[in-house]
C-alpha positions as CSV (number, residue, x, y, z in Angstrom):
1,X,-16.4,16.8,3.5
2,X,-14.0,19.0,1.6
3,X,-12.4,22.2,2.7
4,X,-11.9,23.8,-0.7
5,X,-10.1,27.0,0.7
6,X,-7.4,25.2,2.7
7,X,-7.4,21.6,1.3
8,X,-8.2,18.5,3.2
9,X,-11.0,16.0,3.1
10,X,-12.7,13.8,5.6
11,X,-14.9,10.7,5.1
12,X,-18.2,11.0,7.0
13,X,-19.8,7.7,6.2
14,X,-21.2,5.5,3.5
15,X,-24.7,5.8,2.1
16,X,-26.8,7.3,-0.7
17,X,-28.7,10.6,-1.2
18,X,-26.2,12.8,0.7
19,X,-27.1,16.4,1.6
20,X,-25.5,19.4,3.1
21,X,-27.3,22.1,5.1
22,X,-27.9,25.4,3.2
23,X,-26.5,27.5,6.1
24,X,-23.0,27.7,7.6
25,X,-23.4,24.8,10.0
26,X,-21.6,22.3,7.8
27,X,-24.3,19.7,8.9
28,X,-24.6,16.8,6.4
29,X,-26.7,13.7,6.1
30,X,-26.8,10.5,4.1
31,X,-29.4,7.8,3.8
32,X,-29.1,4.5,5.7
33,X,-29.2,1.2,3.8
34,X,-32.7,0.5,5.2
35,X,-34.1,3.6,3.3
36,X,-36.0,4.7,6.3
37,X,-33.6,7.0,8.2
38,X,-30.8,9.5,7.7
39,X,-27.5,9.7,9.5
40,X,-27.0,13.3,10.4
41,X,-23.4,14.5,11.0
42,X,-22.2,17.6,12.8
43,X,-19.0,17.5,10.9
44,X,-16.1,18.6,13.0
45,X,-17.8,17.8,16.3
46,X,-17.6,14.2,15.1
47,X,-21.1,13.5,16.3
48,X,-23.8,11.6,14.4
49,X,-27.3,10.6,15.0
50,X,-29.9,8.5,13.1
51,X,-33.2,10.2,12.4
52,X,-36.2,8.3,11.1
53,X,-37.7,9.4,7.8
54,X,-40.9,7.3,8.2
55,X,-42.7,8.9,11.1
56,X,-45.4,10.4,9.0
57,X,-49.0,9.8,10.3
58,X,-50.7,7.0,8.5
59,X,-47.7,5.9,6.4
60,X,-48.3,2.4,4.9
61,X,-44.7,1.3,4.6
62,X,-41.4,1.4,6.5
63,X,-39.4,2.9,3.6
64,X,-38.9,6.3,2.1
65,X,-36.8,7.9,-0.6
66,X,-35.3,11.1,-2.0
67,X,-34.4,13.0,1.2
68,X,-33.4,16.5,0.0
69,X,-32.6,19.6,2.0
70,X,-34.6,22.7,1.1
71,X,-33.3,26.2,1.2
72,X,-34.2,26.3,4.9
73,X,-31.8,24.5,7.3
74,X,-34.6,23.0,9.4
75,X,-36.7,21.7,6.5
76,X,-36.2,18.8,4.1
77,X,-38.4,16.9,1.6
78,X,-38.9,13.2,1.5
79,X,-41.1,10.9,-0.7
80,X,-42.8,7.9,0.9
81,X,-43.6,5.1,0.8
82,X,-40.8,4.1,-1.6
83,X,-41.6,3.2,-5.2
84,X,-45.4,2.8,-5.0
85,X,-48.3,4.4,-6.9
86,X,-49.3,6.1,-3.6
87,X,-45.9,7.6,-3.1
88,X,-46.4,11.2,-1.9
89,X,-44.2,14.2,-1.2
90,X,-43.7,15.3,2.4
91,X,-41.9,18.3,4.0
92,X,-40.3,17.4,7.4
93,X,-39.3,20.0,10.0
94,X,-36.3,19.3,12.2
95,X,-36.5,20.2,15.9
96,X,-34.1,23.0,17.0
97,X,-31.4,20.5,18.1
98,X,-31.7,18.5,14.9
99,X,-32.4,15.2,16.7
100,X,-35.7,14.3,15.1
101,X,-38.4,15.4,12.7
102,X,-40.9,17.3,14.9
103,X,-43.6,17.7,12.3
104,X,-44.5,16.4,8.8
105,X,-46.5,18.2,6.2
106,X,-48.0,16.2,3.3
107,X,-47.6,18.2,0.1
108,X,-49.3,16.0,-2.5
109,X,-52.5,14.0,-2.5
110,X,-52.9,11.8,-5.6
111,X,-52.3,8.3,-7.0
112,X,-49.2,9.3,-9.0
113,X,-45.8,8.4,-7.7
114,X,-43.9,11.5,-6.6
115,X,-40.1,11.8,-6.7
116,X,-37.2,14.3,-6.5
117,X,-38.9,16.9,-4.3
118,X,-37.4,20.4,-4.1
119,X,-38.8,23.1,-1.8
120,X,-38.2,26.8,-1.2
121,X,-39.5,28.6,1.8
122,X,-39.6,32.4,2.2
123,X,-40.6,32.8,5.8
124,X,-42.2,31.0,8.7
125,X,-39.8,28.8,10.7
126,X,-37.0,30.4,12.7
127,X,-33.6,29.1,11.6
128,X,-31.0,28.1,14.1
129,X,-28.0,30.5,14.1
130,X,-24.8,28.6,13.7
131,X,-21.2,29.3,12.8
132,X,-19.2,27.3,10.3
133,X,-17.0,24.8,12.0
134,X,-14.6,25.3,9.1
135,X,-14.3,29.0,10.2
136,X,-13.9,28.1,13.9
137,X,-11.1,25.6,13.0
138,X,-9.3,27.7,10.4
139,X,-6.7,29.2,12.7
140,X,-5.8,25.8,14.2
141,X,-5.9,23.7,11.1
142,X,-2.8,21.4,11.1
143,X,-1.2,20.0,8.0
144,X,-1.9,16.4,7.2
145,X,1.0,13.9,7.6
146,X,2.9,13.7,4.3
147,X,4.4,10.4,3.3
148,X,7.0,11.0,0.6
149,X,6.7,8.7,-2.3
150,X,3.3,7.3,-1.4
151,X,1.3,6.5,-4.5
152,X,-1.5,4.3,-3.2
153,X,-3.3,4.0,0.1
154,X,-6.3,1.9,1.1
155,X,-6.6,1.8,4.9
156,X,-10.2,0.5,4.8
157,X,-13.5,1.1,3.0
158,X,-14.5,4.0,5.4
159,X,-11.2,5.8,5.6
160,X,-10.4,8.9,3.6
161,X,-7.7,7.0,1.6
162,X,-6.1,10.2,0.4
163,X,-2.5,11.1,-0.6
164,X,-1.3,14.5,0.6
165,X,1.0,16.8,-1.2
166,X,4.0,18.5,0.6
167,X,1.8,21.4,1.7
168,X,-0.6,19.1,3.5
169,X,-3.5,19.3,1.0
170,X,-5.0,16.4,-0.7
171,X,-3.2,15.4,-3.9
172,X,-5.4,12.5,-4.9
173,X,-8.0,10.1,-3.6
174,X,-7.2,6.4,-3.9
175,X,-10.3,4.3,-4.8
176,X,-10.7,0.5,-4.7
177,X,-13.9,-1.4,-5.0
178,X,-15.0,-4.7,-3.4
179,X,-16.1,-7.0,-6.2
180,X,-17.8,-10.4,-6.3
181,X,-18.1,-12.2,-3.0
182,X,-16.2,-9.6,-1.1
183,X,-17.7,-7.5,1.8
184,X,-16.5,-5.1,4.5
185,X,-15.6,-6.7,7.8
186,X,-16.3,-5.3,11.3
187,X,-13.3,-2.9,10.8
188,X,-14.3,-1.9,7.2
189,X,-11.4,-4.0,5.8
190,X,-11.9,-6.3,2.9
191,X,-13.3,-9.7,3.9
192,X,-12.5,-11.9,0.9
193,X,-13.8,-15.3,-0.3
194,X,-14.4,-15.5,-4.1
195,X,-14.1,-11.8,-4.7
196,X,-11.4,-9.1,-4.7
197,X,-10.6,-5.6,-3.8
198,X,-9.8,-3.8,-7.2
199,X,-8.1,-0.5,-7.5
200,X,-9.6,1.9,-10.1
201,X,-7.9,2.8,-13.3
202,X,-6.6,6.2,-12.1
203,X,-5.0,4.7,-8.9
204,X,-3.6,1.7,-10.9
205,X,-2.0,4.0,-13.5
206,X,-0.5,6.2,-10.8
207,X,1.1,3.1,-9.1
208,X,2.5,1.4,-12.1
209,X,3.8,4.6,-13.7
210,X,5.5,5.8,-10.6
211,X,7.1,2.5,-9.6
212,X,8.1,1.7,-13.1
213,X,9.7,5.1,-13.5
214,X,11.7,4.9,-10.3
215,X,12.5,1.2,-10.7
216,X,11.7,0.8,-7.0
217,X,8.7,0.2,-4.7
218,X,7.5,-0.6,-1.2
219,X,4.3,-2.5,-0.7
220,X,2.7,-2.8,2.7
221,X,-0.5,-4.6,3.7
222,X,-2.1,-6.3,6.7
223,X,-3.6,-9.8,6.3
224,X,-5.4,-12.4,8.3
225,X,-6.0,-15.7,6.6
226,X,-9.3,-17.5,6.9
227,X,-7.4,-20.8,7.1
228,X,-3.8,-22.0,7.2
229,X,-4.0,-25.7,6.5
230,X,-1.9,-27.4,3.9
231,X,-4.7,-27.1,1.3
232,X,-5.0,-23.3,1.8
233,X,-4.1,-21.3,-1.3
234,X,-4.9,-18.1,-3.1
235,X,-3.5,-14.8,-4.3
236,X,-3.4,-11.8,-2.0
237,X,-1.8,-9.2,-4.3
238,X,-1.5,-9.3,-8.1
239,X,0.0,-6.7,-10.4
240,X,-0.4,-7.9,-14.0
241,X,-2.3,-8.0,-17.2
242,X,-5.6,-10.0,-17.4
243,X,-5.0,-13.5,-18.6
244,X,-1.3,-13.3,-18.0
245,X,0.9,-14.5,-15.2
246,X,1.2,-11.6,-12.8
247,X,4.3,-9.4,-13.0
248,X,4.3,-9.5,-9.2
249,X,2.1,-11.5,-6.9
250,X,1.8,-12.5,-3.3
251,X,0.3,-15.9,-2.8
252,X,-0.6,-18.1,0.1
253,X,0.4,-21.8,-0.2
254,X,-0.5,-23.8,2.9
255,X,0.4,-21.8,6.0
256,X,3.0,-19.6,4.3
257,X,3.1,-16.6,1.9
258,X,5.4,-16.3,-1.1
259,X,6.2,-13.4,-3.5
260,X,6.6,-14.2,-7.2
261,X,8.4,-11.8,-9.5
262,X,8.8,-11.8,-13.3
263,X,12.4,-10.9,-13.8
264,X,13.9,-8.7,-16.6
265,X,15.6,-11.8,-18.1
266,X,12.2,-13.6,-18.6
267,X,12.5,-15.8,-15.6
268,X,10.2,-16.3,-12.6
269,X,11.6,-16.0,-9.1
270,X,9.9,-17.0,-5.8
271,X,10.7,-15.7,-2.3
272,X,9.3,-17.2,0.9
273,X,7.8,-14.5,3.1
274,X,6.9,-16.5,6.2
275,X,3.9,-17.9,8.0
276,X,0.5,-16.2,7.9
277,X,-1.8,-16.3,10.8
278,X,-5.6,-17.1,11.0
279,X,-5.8,-15.9,14.6
280,X,-4.6,-12.3,14.3
281,X,-3.6,-9.8,11.5
282,X,0.0,-9.7,10.3
283,X,1.6,-6.7,8.6
284,X,3.8,-7.5,5.6
285,X,6.0,-5.2,3.7
286,X,8.0,-5.8,0.5
287,X,10.8,-3.3,-0.3
288,X,12.7,-3.3,-3.7
289,X,15.6,-1.2,-5.0
290,X,18.8,-1.8,-6.8
291,X,18.4,-5.5,-7.4
292,X,17.4,-6.4,-3.8
293,X,14.0,-7.5,-2.7
294,X,13.4,-7.5,1.1
295,X,10.5,-8.9,3.0
296,X,9.5,-7.6,6.5
297,X,7.0,-9.2,8.9
298,X,5.5,-7.0,11.6
299,X,8.3,-4.5,11.2
300,X,11.2,-7.0,11.2
301,X,13.3,-8.3,8.4
302,X,12.2,-11.8,7.4
303,X,13.9,-12.6,4.1
304,X,15.8,-10.9,1.2
305,X,16.8,-12.0,-2.3
306,X,18.6,-10.6,-5.3
307,X,16.2,-10.1,-8.2
308,X,15.5,-7.6,-11.0
309,X,11.8,-7.2,-11.7
310,X,10.6,-6.6,-15.3
311,X,9.0,-3.2,-14.7
312,X,8.2,-2.7,-18.4
313,X,5.4,-5.3,-18.2
314,X,3.7,-3.2,-15.4
315,X,2.6,-0.5,-17.8
316,X,-0.8,-2.1,-18.8
317,X,-1.4,-3.9,-15.5
318,X,-4.3,-4.0,-13.1
319,X,-3.9,-3.8,-9.3
320,X,-5.9,-6.4,-7.5
321,X,-6.1,-7.8,-4.0
322,X,-7.6,-11.1,-3.3
323,X,-7.2,-12.9,-6.6
324,X,-5.4,-12.9,-9.9
325,X,-6.1,-10.2,-12.5
326,X,-8.6,-12.6,-14.2
327,X,-10.4,-13.5,-11.0
328,X,-8.7,-16.9,-10.6
329,X,-6.9,-18.1,-7.5
330,X,-9.2,-16.4,-5.0
331,X,-7.8,-16.0,-1.5
332,X,-9.8,-16.3,1.7
333,X,-9.1,-13.9,4.5
334,X,-9.1,-10.2,5.4
335,X,-6.9,-7.4,4.1
336,X,-6.5,-3.7,5.0
337,X,-3.8,-1.1,5.7
338,X,-2.6,-1.2,2.1
339,X,0.1,1.3,1.0
340,X,2.4,1.4,-2.0
341,X,5.4,3.8,-2.3
342,X,7.5,4.6,-5.4
343,X,10.7,4.3,-3.3
344,X,12.4,1.9,-0.9
345,X,11.4,2.5,2.7
346,X,14.2,2.5,5.3
347,X,14.1,0.0,8.2
348,X,13.1,2.8,10.6
349,X,10.2,3.7,8.3
350,X,9.1,0.0,8.1
351,X,9.1,-0.2,11.9
352,X,7.1,3.0,12.2
353,X,4.5,1.7,9.7
354,X,4.1,-1.5,11.8
355,X,3.8,0.6,15.0
356,X,0.9,2.5,13.4
357,X,-0.8,-0.7,12.3
358,X,-0.4,-2.3,15.7
359,X,-2.0,0.7,17.2
360,X,-5.0,0.3,14.9
361,X,-5.3,-3.4,15.9
362,X,-5.2,-2.6,19.6
363,X,-8.4,-0.5,19.2
364,X,-10.3,-3.4,17.8
365,X,-12.6,-5.5,20.0
366,X,-14.0,-8.7,18.7
367,X,-17.8,-8.5,18.6
368,X,-19.6,-10.9,21.0
369,X,-20.6,-14.0,19.1
370,X,-23.7,-16.1,19.5
371,X,-24.5,-19.6,18.1
372,X,-28.1,-20.7,18.0
373,X,-30.3,-23.3,16.5
374,X,-33.3,-21.5,15.2
375,X,-36.5,-21.8,13.1
376,X,-37.3,-19.3,10.3
377,X,-40.6,-17.5,11.0
378,X,-40.7,-14.9,8.3
379,X,-38.3,-13.3,5.8
380,X,-38.3,-10.1,3.8
381,X,-38.7,-10.2,0.0
382,X,-35.4,-10.4,-1.8
383,X,-34.6,-7.4,-4.0
384,X,-34.1,-7.7,-7.7
385,X,-30.3,-7.2,-8.5
386,X,-31.2,-5.4,-11.7
387,X,-33.4,-2.9,-9.9
388,X,-31.0,-1.9,-7.1
389,X,-28.3,-0.3,-9.2
390,X,-25.9,1.4,-8.5
391,X,-25.9,-0.9,-5.4
392,X,-24.1,-4.2,-6.2
393,X,-24.7,-5.9,-2.8
394,X,-27.6,-6.1,-0.4
395,X,-28.7,-7.6,2.9
396,X,-32.0,-9.1,3.8
397,X,-33.8,-9.3,7.2
398,X,-35.4,-12.5,8.5
399,X,-37.1,-13.3,11.8
400,X,-36.0,-16.5,13.6
401,X,-37.4,-18.3,16.6
402,X,-34.6,-19.6,18.8
403,X,-34.9,-23.2,19.6
404,X,-31.6,-23.6,21.5
405,X,-28.6,-21.5,22.4
406,X,-25.5,-23.4,21.5
407,X,-22.9,-20.8,22.5
408,X,-23.2,-17.4,24.2
409,X,-26.1,-15.8,26.1
410,X,-29.5,-14.7,24.8
411,X,-32.6,-13.8,26.8
412,X,-34.9,-13.2,23.8
413,X,-36.7,-16.0,22.1
414,X,-37.0,-14.3,18.7
415,X,-34.5,-12.2,16.8
416,X,-34.0,-10.5,13.5
417,X,-31.0,-11.7,11.5
418,X,-29.3,-9.9,8.6
419,X,-27.4,-11.7,6.0
420,X,-26.1,-11.1,2.5
421,X,-28.5,-11.9,-0.3
422,X,-26.8,-10.1,-3.3
423,X,-23.1,-9.8,-3.9
424,X,-21.4,-8.6,-7.0
425,X,-24.9,-7.9,-8.5
426,X,-25.7,-11.6,-8.2
427,X,-28.1,-13.5,-5.9
428,X,-26.1,-15.6,-3.4
429,X,-28.7,-17.7,-1.7
430,X,-31.8,-19.9,-2.3
431,X,-34.6,-18.4,-0.2
432,X,-35.6,-20.6,2.7
433,X,-39.2,-21.3,3.6
434,X,-40.8,-20.6,7.0
435,X,-40.2,-23.5,9.3
436,X,-36.7,-24.1,8.1
437,X,-34.2,-25.1,10.9
438,X,-30.7,-23.7,10.8
439,X,-27.6,-23.3,12.9
440,X,-26.9,-19.5,13.0
441,X,-23.6,-17.9,14.0
442,X,-24.4,-14.2,14.6
443,X,-23.1,-11.0,16.2
444,X,-25.0,-7.9,17.4
445,X,-25.7,-5.5,14.5
446,X,-24.4,-2.5,16.6
447,X,-20.9,-4.1,16.5
448,X,-20.9,-3.9,12.7
449,X,-20.9,-0.2,11.9
450,X,-19.6,-1.0,8.4
451,X,-23.1,-2.1,7.4
452,X,-24.7,1.2,8.1
453,X,-24.8,2.3,4.5
454,X,-25.5,-1.0,3.0
455,X,-28.8,-1.6,1.2
456,X,-31.2,-3.6,3.4
457,X,-34.3,-5.4,2.3
458,X,-36.7,-5.2,5.3
459,X,-40.4,-6.1,5.7
460,X,-40.0,-6.7,9.4
461,X,-42.3,-4.4,11.3
462,X,-41.5,-5.5,14.9
463,X,-39.0,-2.8,16.0
464,X,-38.6,-4.3,19.5
465,X,-36.7,-7.4,18.3
466,X,-32.9,-7.5,18.7
467,X,-31.0,-7.4,15.4
468,X,-28.0,-9.6,14.6
469,X,-25.6,-10.0,11.6
470,X,-25.0,-13.5,10.4
471,X,-21.2,-14.2,10.3
472,X,-20.1,-15.8,7.0
């Protein structure tokens, strides 16, 4: 949501088919990944609710499509069922509190698939008088925190990830995309295996030009390794041209991290950064200026070394987290809290960044985990990767009968399990047949808000079953 008059943006959520109310209420919605409900947001009240879009009488499917607000704030149009010859156009009427669709009106009656419905209503339904929350907040709007010299920020996938100018308005959004076998974790950070978090061209250009021009940089990130054995390895950060040795990289070798820098005299220099943990996140910060590279771990100086990076080679580089620029040397773990400055941070600033990150960690509660031995009863049909664009990843629902609880507590004998079936636009599993036995490690779906906007293949009609997410 953008305040054009005063500047400032806020991220409301993740999903497709967003809409904004045609009055001054600032209400918005976006489609859930199941394609059967919308998440409606009262923007500045910071309240959301999920409203079903498939409660039409006699509907033959659990999915819908094309939710679009009409000119009336209480009426929207939807097509259902999704993508079938009998897809029809419906008008739905919100109740006065915008908590549900209180009435559906079927507009079309034919055997031709309908789509992209637009509706205009002259009279009939009393609108709800509201005042713009932007207007109510205008006198108390506070400037955003400005971080001088910040050129890139990726806190997590659901954060605003914006850089603010000295007047407190947004200067630029920073965008990075999860690619390959990379998914958001429970805190919307990057959970990496054989994938990466890749900054877009605009963000990359801003970083390399600013840091090259100033001949200085500070790079902060939080990391939790998936493993720390002697055979663990991979690249966490890479600034470099594809197919070339990175100009700067941070790599895990066994239980420790190292930074590698291409120097201005053509040499390669390595600096040990310290041990990385697989039990909790650690914040790392590299600071370079005037021939000195410093490494901080959780706000405290860890190592320093004299080095002069070859900044000229940064000009055509990519900015990648989780692998080398060509996708090799994938790292296994989780990353978030990434910030890059075009100047060296002072020790006090380094300590403040760590305090901020530690505060974020303190608000995280590990989801309750359950391990069961279960038998597959039914599974939803897998979507075709070519037909779900622009989605590049998808989850699929399956119903499992619990044979034995190996860890945790579960009263139900049957449960729905969600797991990834498409990542990086590629199938990532061989469909199992009913009767298959499997050991499942799962967590309650409600503990994984990051999945709310993900595309979900679902043919499961039993809405009473508990839903879990399979931990990778």
